[in-house]
Every structure is written in structure tokens, then in C-alpha cells.
N, C-alpha and C positions, 0 to 999 in steps of 0.2 A: 627656597629653605627652611630645610626643615627643624623646627623648634623640638627641643633637647628642653636637657635638665644635669647640670652640674654633677657629675660624678658623687659619689659619696661616704664616707667611712668605711662603714661595712664594704660599697665597691673595692676600694680599694683594699683592703684584709684580706678581698673572696684571691684577687689578681698577689697577690703577696703570698699566700695559705695564711695568712694568719688565726688562729683562732681565740689567743687570748688579747687580754685587755691587757696587757702589761706597758706597750705600747702607739696605745690610744693618740695621745697626748702629739705624739711626735710624731705620727704617721698623720695625724691631721695639723701640724703647722706641716705637712708634705701636701697636705692636699693645698690647703689657703697655697699656700708658693706656685705653685702649679696653675690653679685656679686662675691668679694675679699676674702668671706671667700673661698666661694665655690671652685674656684682657688687655694688660700690655700689649702683646704685638699684635693684636690685632684692633685697638683702639687706643690706644698708644696712650700717655693718663689720665681719658674722660674714658668710666667704670658706663657707659653707656652702650646696653641690652645687656649688660652683665646678670642678669637674673636671667635672662632666656636665650641662651647662648644651642648657637646651630650641634646635627646631630655632630660632624665632623671637631666644632671645637670643645663641646663634652669629652665623646673621645681621646679630642688630643691631651685636656687636660687629666685624661685619665692613664694616660702616657709617661706626661710626665711625668704626675705623682707617684708611676713604680723607679721610674731614675732615682725621682729627685731619693727617694727611698732609700734607695737599692746602691748613692752615692755610695758615703762614711763606709760602703763594707764591701766596695767593690776599688782594690789598686790597685794601677798603674788603667784606669780605665771600662777592668776585665773582671764582672760579674758575680758568671758564674761560665762553664767550660763545657760542651757531649760534645757527642760523636759526630754531626756538622757543623761545627765552629763553634764561637767562646759569645758569649751575648753584652757588649760593650754600653756600657751608658758614655755619655756622648753630651755635647753641645750639641752636635748639628746633627741626630737624633732624622733619620732621613722619614719615617712614621710621622714623631712631631713635625715637619716642615713639608711633611703633602695636605697631611690632613690640614692644616691649616692655608694655604693655598687659596689667592682667592677670599682669602677674610682678616688678610693683611695689608694697612695701611701704609705706604709708602709719606713720608715725609718730608719735607723739604729741608734742606741746611740751608740758613740764611746767613 
């Protein structure tokens, strides 16, 4: 497993095409929430290895942060429409789920 770093605010802003700092607080919360969710999905409540994500976990956090940041502006789950189709914000985003394959743990129900 490749060790990477969690995505930064600057990386998220680059992905979103944001150049001003007027929305930094909102974007930072989106990024923090995305990282927290990846940790929760992969490790449950334990924050084990939270400071050393794999490359897939790091990229999944970035994908999720973009979705979280775009969600308020996405009526009916559609963030943008292109000639080739629509960009949807979804709770079951296929890229996010695929990036976490093999990293998630199953927790038994007692």
C-alpha cells in the first residue's frame, strides 16, 4: 500500500477552479468532513492511521470533498450538465466507492 498525504485546501481549490479565498472556511469544512468520512468508512470510530492514508484513501477524500463542496449548488443531485452527460453528486459515488475497495472494514452487528 502506497503511503500518501491527505488532500490540502489548495488541492481542493484547484479541483474546483477556485482562486479567491472568500470561501476557504466552507471549503476547509468540506475537506475536513470528507477526510473524516474516509477514516470512518475505513477504520470505524478508531482513528488509526489517520495521518498516513493510502493513495486511494487520499484520492477518495478529494473526490468526496469536491462532491461535498458542490452539493449545495446541485439541485436534484445534478452539479453540471455537459454534452456527454451530467455530473451528479451522489451518496454512492462509484469513483469514491471504488477507491476504497479493500480499505473498508466490515463491522458485525451484535
